[in-house]
VOZALUM-287705 format. One line per 4 residues: number of its first residue (from 0); their letters; for each residue x, y, z of C-alpha. Coordinates in steps of 0.02 Angstrom, whole numbers. Each point is the difference from the previous one (the first is absolute). Layout:
NUM> a> X Y Z ~ ...
REM end
This chain:
0> xxxx> 8530 14812 3192 ~ -28 -65 -178 ~ 188 9 -34 ~ 40 -99 160
4> xxxx> -130 -128 -46 ~ 72 -13 -175 ~ 177 -25 71 ~ -62 -141 113
8> xxxx> -86 -83 -148 ~ 159 17 -106 ~ 108 -78 139 ~ -122 -143 19
12> xxxx> -6 -28 -188 ~ 190 7 -12 ~ 13 -134 134 ~ -127 -107 -92
16> xxxx> 95 28 -162 ~ 163 -61 79 ~ -89 -155 66 ~ -50 -43 -179
20> xxxx> 184 -30 -41 ~ 14 -143 123 ~ -103 -127 -102 ~ 104 38 -155
24> xxxx> 163 -20 94 ~ -66 -158 83 ~ -48 -76 -166 ~ 168 43 -78
28> xxxx> 92 -73 150 ~ -110 -157 -3 ~ 26 -27 -187 ~ 188 23 15
32> xxxx> 6 -118 149 ~ -100 -133 -91 ~ 109 20 -155 ~ 155 -26 107
36> xxxx> -81 -151 85 ~ -47 -73 -170 ~ 177 30 -66 ~ 80 -81 151
40> xxxx> -125 -144 -3 ~ 30 -27 -186 ~ 188 4 25 ~ -13 -127 141
44> xxxx> -113 -109 -108 ~ 128 7 -140 ~ 138 -60 115 ~ -110 -131 81
48> xxxx> -62 -66 -167 ~ 177 3 -68 ~ 64 -101 147 ~ -143 -123 -16
52> xxxx> 25 -16 -187 ~ 188 -27 18 ~ -29 -127 138 ~ -126 -93 -108
56> xxxx> 110 5 -155 ~ 150 -56 101 ~ -94 -153 65 ~ -64 -39 -175
60> xxxx> 170 24 -80 ~ 91 -107 128 ~ -132 -136 -16 ~ 18 -4 -189
64> xxxx> 190 0 14 ~ -9 -149 118 ~ -114 -86 -125 ~ 135 18 -133
68> xxxx> 132 -63 123 ~ -111 -149 37 ~ -9 -39 -186 ~ 190 -2 -10
72> xxxx> 10 -120 146 ~ -101 -125 -102 ~ 152 -20 -118 ~ 118 -42 143
76> xxxx> 123 -82 13 ~ 44 57 -177 ~ 144 118 -2 ~ -82 116 -127
80> xxxx> -190 18 -3 ~ -99 -18 -157 ~ 6 181 -63 ~ -144 -18 -127
84> xxxx> -104 -73 139 ~ 53 141 119 ~ -38 129 -131 ~ -170 -77 -29
88> xxxx> -32 -1 187 ~ 45 183 16 ~ -105 40 -154 ~ -150 -83 82
92> xxxx> 24 85 167 ~ 26 173 -78 ~ -179 -10 -62 ~ -58 41 177
96> xxxx> -94 167 -1 ~ 114 78 129 ~ 159 -38 -98 ~ 72 116 -130
100> xxxx> 154 -104 -34 ~ 133 -121 67 ~ 188 6 -27 ~ 119 -136 56
104> xxxx> 183 57 -6 ~ 169 -40 76 ~ 122 103 103 ~ 78 73 -158
108> xxxx> -166 64 -63 ~ -18 -129 -138 ~ -184 -38 -33 ~ -48 -183 5
112> xxxx> -188 18 -20 ~ -104 158 -30 ~ -187 -4 -28 ~ -130 136 -31
116> xxxx> 131 135 -1 ~ -26 139 -126 ~ 188 30 -23 ~ 37 -188 3
120> xxxx> 121 -1 -149 ~ 96 148 68 ~ 14 -76 174 ~ 54 -169 -69
124> xxxx> 129 85 -111 ~ 71 121 128 ~ -40 -90 162 ~ -39 81 166
128> xxxx> 140 121 40 ~ -61 26 179 ~ 27 -187 42 ~ 161 29 103
132> xxxx> -87 133 104 ~ -148 -114 25 ~ 118 -137 64 ~ 63 118 133
136> xxxx> -177 53 52 ~ -58 -180 6 ~ 146 -45 114 ~ -50 138 122
140> xxxx> -190 -5 -12 ~ -41 -172 -72 ~ -136 80 -107 ~ -7 154 -113
144> xxxx> -157 94 -51 ~ -2 149 -113 ~ -126 106 -98 ~ 17 17 -186
148> xxxx> -91 114 -122 ~ -1 -33 -185 ~ 4 132 -134 ~ -187 -19 -29
152> xxxx> -33 44 181 ~ -33 -175 63 ~ 63 -34 176 ~ 65 -166 67
156> xxxx> 67 -74 159 ~ 152 -107 -32 ~ 44 -138 125 ~ 177 -68 -13
160> xxxx> 58 -151 99 ~ 127 -137 -12 ~ -59 -146 -104 ~ 1 -145 126
164> xxxx> -82 -156 -68 ~ 97 -97 134 ~ -16 92 167 ~ 159 8 105
168> xxxx> -26 -14 186 ~ 90 120 113 ~ 93 86 -142 ~ -21 102 -154
172> xxxx> 67 -81 -157 ~ 71 163 -61 ~ 125 -1 143 ~ 65 -178 -31
176> xxxx> 133 -60 -118 ~ -19 -118 -148 ~ 73 -143 101 ~ -138 17 127
180> xxxx> -131 1 -138 ~ 72 -157 -83 ~ -2 -91 167 ~ -174 49 60
184> xxxx> -106 38 -156 ~ -38 -128 -131 ~ 37 106 -153 ~ 78 168 28
188> xxxx> -84 80 -150 ~ -102 118 110 ~ 158 72 77 ~ 3 192 -21
192> xxxx> -170 6 -84 ~ -128 137 41 ~ -181 19 -49 ~ -91 164 -30
196> xxxx> -189 1 17 ~ -78 156 -78 ~ -170 28 82 ~ -138 110 -72
200> xxxx> -51 156 99 ~ -156 34 -103 ~ -121 -47 139 ~ 88 112 123
204> xxxx> 12 142 -126 ~ -184 -19 -38 ~ -43 7 186 ~ 114 150 20
208> xxxx> -82 89 -146 ~ -170 -37 77 ~ 60 70 166 ~ 68 155 -86
212> xxxx> -162 20 -97 ~ -101 -23 159 ~ 109 125 93 ~ -14 126 -142
216> xxxx> -187 -30 -8 ~ -20 26 187 ~ 110 155 -7 ~ -100 68 -146
220> xxxx> -163 -34 93 ~ 68 88 153 ~ 61 146 -105 ~ -168 11 -88
224> xxxx> -96 -12 163 ~ 117 124 83 ~ -11 117 -149 ~ -189 -16 0
228> xxxx> -7 35 186 ~ 118 148 -19 ~ -102 64 -147 ~ -158 -17 103
232> xxxx> 80 90 146 ~ 63 138 -113 ~ -174 15 -74 ~ -69 13 177
236> xxxx> 134 127 44 ~ -38 101 -156 ~ -184 -10 39 ~ 36 55 177
240> xxxx> 108 144 -62 ~ -135 55 -121 ~ -131 -19 136 ~ 108 96 123
244> xxxx> 30 140 -125 ~ -184 5 -41 ~ -39 3 186 ~ 122 141 30
248> xxxx> -67 95 -150 ~ -177 -28 63 ~ 47 61 174 ~ 90 149 -74
252> xxxx> -149 42 -112 ~ -122 -19 144 ~ 107 114 109 ~ 7 129 -140
256> xxxx> -188 -8 -25 ~ -31 11 187 ~ 116 150 11 ~ -93 96 -134
260> xxxx> -114 134 73 ~ -136 -33 -128 ~ -114 -148 -25 ~ 47 -124 -137
264> xxxx> -120 -132 -66 ~ 31 -128 -137 ~ -139 -92 -89 ~ -15 -138 -129
268> xxxx> -74 24 -173 ~ -176 -16 69 ~ 30 138 126 ~ 6 -113 153
272> xxxx> 119 60 136 ~ 157 -107 13 ~ 115 99 116 ~ -7 163 98
276> xxxx> 113 85 125 ~ -44 52 177 ~ -27 182 -51 ~ -136 -54 -122
280> xxxx> -81 -102 138 ~ 8 151 114 ~ -80 116 -129 ~ -138 -123 -42
284> xxxx> -26 -50 181 ~ 1 -187 -39 ~ 124 -141 23 ~ 88 -91 -142
288> xxxx> -99 -159 37 ~ -163 92 -32 ~ 62 90 -156 ~ 96 -137 -94
292> xxxx> -105 -77 -136 ~ -124 144 3 ~ -25 104 -156 ~ 81 171 8
296> xxxx> -162 85 -54 ~ -91 -77 147 ~ 140 38 123 ~ 11 183 -52
300> xxxx> -188 15 -36 ~ 27 76 -171 ~ -75 -25 -173 ~ 22 -165 -88
304> xxxx> 81 77 -154 ~ 147 64 103 ~ 125 -133 -55 ~ -71 -2 -177
308> xxxx> 48 182 -20 ~ 170 -36 78 ~ 27 -144 -121 ~ -42 110 -148
312> xxxx> 114 142 50 ~ 130 -111 90 ~ 12 137 130 ~ -136 85 100
316> xxxx> -6 137 134 ~ -159 27 98 ~ -57 73 165 ~ -143 -80 96
320> xxxx> -89 19 165 ~ 16 -167 88 ~ -127 -40 135 ~ 69 -131 121
324> xxxx> -155 22 109 ~ -159 98 5 ~ 27 186 24 ~ 188 -7 -32
328> xxxx> 85 48 -162 ~ 183 -10 -46 ~ 65 90 -154 ~ 115 -120 -93
332> xxxx> 106 23 -155 ~ 10 -156 -110 ~ 137 -29 -126 ~ -23 -158 -103
336> xxxx> 137 -79 -106 ~ -13 -152 -111 ~ 110 -145 59 ~ 86 -99 -139
340> xxxx> 121 -147 -9 ~ 163 -7 -97 ~ -95 -43 -160 ~ -117 148 16
344> xxxx> -147 -108 50 ~ -124 76 121 ~ 15 -70 176 ~ -109 119 98
348> xxxx> 6 173 76 ~ 100 96 129 ~ -101 131 95 ~ 81 137 102
352> xxxx> -111 71 139 ~ 38 167 78 ~ -96 68 149 ~ -41 181 -43
356> xxxx> -62 50 173 ~ 165 80 47 ~ 9 85 -170 ~ -178 64 19
360> xxxx> 40 61 175 ~ 156 87 -62 ~ -97 79 -143 ~ -133 57 122
364> xxxx> 134 73 111 ~ 75 94 -144 ~ -171 66 -53 ~ -40 46 180
368> xxxx> 168 86 21 ~ -26 99 -160 ~ -176 45 52 ~ 54 51 173
372> xxxx> 146 99 -67 ~ -116 99 -113 ~ -126 21 139 ~ 137 53 120
376> xxxx> 64 133 -118 ~ -176 65 -24 ~ -38 -7 186 ~ 161 87 44
380> xxxx> -41 143 -116 ~ -179 15 61 ~ 51 -14 183 ~ 130 135 -22
384> xxxx> -128 116 -80 ~ -130 -35 136 ~ 115 11 151 ~ 50 183 -27
388> xxxx> -179 71 -2 ~ -46 -114 146 ~ 122 92 111 ~ -85 165 -42
392> xxxx> -174 -73 26 ~ 50 -71 170 ~ 70 169 50 ~ -166 87 -42
396> xxxx> -97 -138 91 ~ 104 27 157 ~ -31 189 -19 ~ -187 -26 -7
400> xxxx> 7 -122 146 ~ 84 132 109 ~ -112 139 -63 ~ -163 -91 30
404> xxxx> 56 -68 167 ~ -156 -41 102 ~ -115 16 -149 ~ -86 -130 -109
408> xxxx> 121 34 -144 ~ 144 -62 110 ~ -61 -178 -20 ~ 0 13 -189
412> xxxx> 176 69 2 ~ 60 -145 111 ~ -78 -127 -121 ~ 89 86 -144
416> xxxx> 169 -13 91 ~ -29 -184 40 ~ -45 -45 -180 ~ 147 103 -66
420> xxxx> 117 -99 116 ~ -74 -164 -62 ~ 23 53 -179 ~ 178 51 39
424> xxxx> 35 -174 73 ~ -67 -79 -158 ~ 112 111 -105 ~ 149 -45 111
428> xxxx> -35 -185 -22 ~ -21 26 -185 ~ 167 87 -12 ~ 82 -136 104
432> xxxx> -69 -128 -121 ~ 43 98 -156 ~ 176 43 61 ~ 60 -149 101
436> xxxx> 157 27 100 ~ 149 -113 -24 ~ 10 -110 155 ~ 145 33 116
440> xxxx> 40 -177 55 ~ 74 -42 169 ~ 2 -161 103 ~ -164 0 95
444> xxxx> -87 -118 121 ~ -175 -26 -70 ~ -63 -47 173 ~ 41 175 64
448> xxxx> -83 80 -151 ~ -158 -101 30 ~ -3 43 185 ~ 22 187 -35
452> xxxx> -142 -4 -126 ~ -115 -90 122 ~ 33 136 130 ~ -62 133 -121
456> xxxx> -167 -89 -17 ~ -19 -58 179 ~ -143 122 33 ~ -96 -60 -153
460> xxxx> 20 -182 55 ~ -75 39 171 ~ -139 105 -76 ~ -56 -142 -116
464> xxxx> 40 -139 124 ~ 126 -82 -117 ~ 110 -139 67 ~ 181 -1 -60
468> xxxx> 86 -170 -24 ~ 189 -1 -25 ~ 95 -148 -74 ~ 182 48 -18
472> xxxx> 123 -135 -53 ~ 158 11 106 ~ 173 40 -68 ~ -61 88 -157
476> xxxx> 138 88 -98 ~ 8 187 -23 ~ -74 62 -164 ~ 69 138 -110
480> xxxx> -150 120 -13 ~ -48 182 13 ~ -70 17 176 ~ -125 139 -38
484> xxxx> -67 -77 -161 ~ -24 -175 71 ~ -80 73 156 ~ -119 96 -115
488> xxxx> -43 -161 -92 ~ -36 -91 165 ~ -103 147 62 ~ -108 6 -159
492> xxxx> -35 -187 11 ~ -44 9 185 ~ -115 149 -29 ~ -90 -98 -135
496> xxxx> -19 -147 120 ~ -68 114 138 ~ -125 81 -118 ~ -62 -169 -61
500> xxxx> -44 -61 176 ~ -167 46 76 ~ -45 -39 180 ~ 157 -88 56
504> xxxx> 119 -120 -86 ~ 180 -58 -10 ~ 154 53 -95 ~ 144 -125 -11
508> xxxx> 179 44 -43 ~ 123 -132 -58 ~ 188 21 -25 ~ 91 -151 -70
512> xxxx> 131 -59 -123 ~ -65 -16 -176 ~ -20 -160 -98 ~ 143 57 -112
516> xxxx> 173 19 73 ~ 50 178 44 ~ -180 63 20 ~ -98 63 150
520> xxxx> -190 3 1 ~ -118 120 90 ~ -182 -54 7 ~ -140 114 61
524> xxxx> -163 -95 19 ~ -167 65 61 ~ -176 -66 32 ~ -86 145 -87
528> xxxx> -127 11 -140 ~ 118 -68 -133 ~ 15 53 -181 ~ -124 -55 -136
532> xxxx> 80 -120 -124 ~ -34 116 -146 ~ 94 142 84 ~ 160 -92 48
536> xxxx> 84 32 -167 ~ -30 188 18 ~ 51 36 180 ~ 178 55 -43
540> xxxx> -58 118 -136 ~ 4 186 47 ~ -166 83 45 ~ -89 -166 18
544> xxxx> -85 -17 170 ~ -150 -89 73 ~ -9 124 145 ~ -112 153 -8
548> xxxx> 135 120 56 ~ 150 -94 -70 ~ 120 82 -121 ~ 49 -163 -86
552> xxxx> 186 38 21 ~ 44 -94 159 ~ 26 -175 -74 ~ 73 73 -161
556> xxxx> 134 86 106 ~ 30 -162 97 ~ 23 -96 -163 ~ 119 133 -64
560> xxxx> 105 -2 161 ~ 14 -189 1 ~ 50 -7 -183 ~ 132 136 26
564> xxxx> 78 -114 133 ~ 8 -148 -120 ~ -141 -89 90 ~ -170 -68 -40
568> xxxx> -172 21 77 ~ -144 -120 -19 ~ -175 -2 72 ~ -126 -135 43
572> xxxx> -173 47 54 ~ -169 -79 25 ~ -150 112 14 ~ -74 -2 174
576> xxxx> 151 -91 77 ~ 146 119 -17 ~ 154 45 -99 ~ 185 -46 9
580> xxxx> 141 101 -80 ~ 172 -83 -18 ~ 153 107 -31 ~ 161 -90 -47
584> xxxx> 162 98 10 ~ 176 -54 -47 ~ 125 6 142 ~ 132 86 -106
588> xxxx> -122 122 -80 ~ 41 -59 -177 ~ -138 -12 -131 ~ -71 -171 -39
592> xxxx> -151 -79 -83 ~ -72 -135 112 ~ -152 -94 -56 ~ -129 30 136
596> xxxx> -144 -88 -83 ~ -123 128 73 ~ -82 160 -51 ~ 123 143 -6
REM end
């Protein structure tokens, strides 16, 4: 059961452990999604801001170009405008913050006016080589815009358009001939001229840098928050793993402690009980709730210097008689060990409790067996020496009985024969006890054995007005026993019950399955005089009897027969109310050591 419970707990914990991964995966997915959203949003902002900036610069550039064209129209109808005045006009206009430079050039790339241009001398000297290509683009598009980046990293938007101080309706001047220009334009100086307006992109670049910075900042914040959340989740997971391992170790340790057949108690440095297993609770007869926090000296009812001596020697063995209640004593072996931490500091004590009742019982059995063996050998020798002369004495007694037939001496001879026969029965019982026969086991029905034994004593039951009560459990298995020996044991017990009843009573027989698997119990209970409490421990000893004419071998032989069959016999008796003997026999006839908890 503990292993199944542990497996269920492990499956449940494994499921919980897998669930802990979901928050981490969710956070990672959320952070990645937000980073992608921020990247896409930033990219869209770049394009949108770029379009807006180009649109704004285009309007500004065209407006300033028209302003220059308007200044040229002031000189009309002169054929050639005042170039110093035009140059001054362009120089004034180029001071606008959005302008980085203005170049006025013709279709061959020759520069007429150039202001605020860093490579002004070079451009004036070499001209604009891309002028022919620009002419073609202007014919197809009417307006050319292009981005330019200087060596120093500055970026510009260049707007190139035809220089038209005198607007031509319905036609582009670039597509007309010189004759058309001479007829329709007062002064054909502007023919083939183009103007380049170089617009600054600093504002846009600044906004773009701010957007990039903002995007990076938001991404960093998300990464930090996500990392923090992941770190927190990993900390929680690690804590859970540690907690789970500690829980499993605790469960494992508790199972080990509960599986130990001896009591284990741990205390703190002051000797107060901290933990104890169920076996310790069973030995002490108290629950853990009542024992925890109590001093070990008070719980075990021992001297106060117990732990002091254990602390001095770091290890202590001691046997005590523990009294859980008045009139009851339990022999207990105590083994105390000092409990230390990894630094060698004292933490408390570990106390091992061992119930010595079974050991004492086993020792008593061994002593009893040795005593009985010695007594049996002695009795066998004495019985053998007595039995031979008894045969001769009985023969002479029978001779005198026949010789003094009809005389007073005949009575004395008959008494001698009767006493000799009684003595011979005692010697036979003594030899049976001293030289027990090995049981010849066969499958037997205990119900039949009980019935046959009751038939033998039927006359005695009627004579003493004894009622017989039978309680046979149905479907009992056959038991491997020696028929004659078990019948003898039943007969001895029933004779004892009959002799203990005066003036009517009841004898009850019970046949049932034992509390332990593979056992059958036979209980013979009477309503006789009972056995005094001080004599119960002696009733199975040979030659002990409370009856005037008893030999003291009947119950000793019963005990011997039951033990030879691998069984146990226990007795419960209350003086004045009756006695009950319980015999437990294994079905297979194999030897075992059940714990009856009664007087054997």
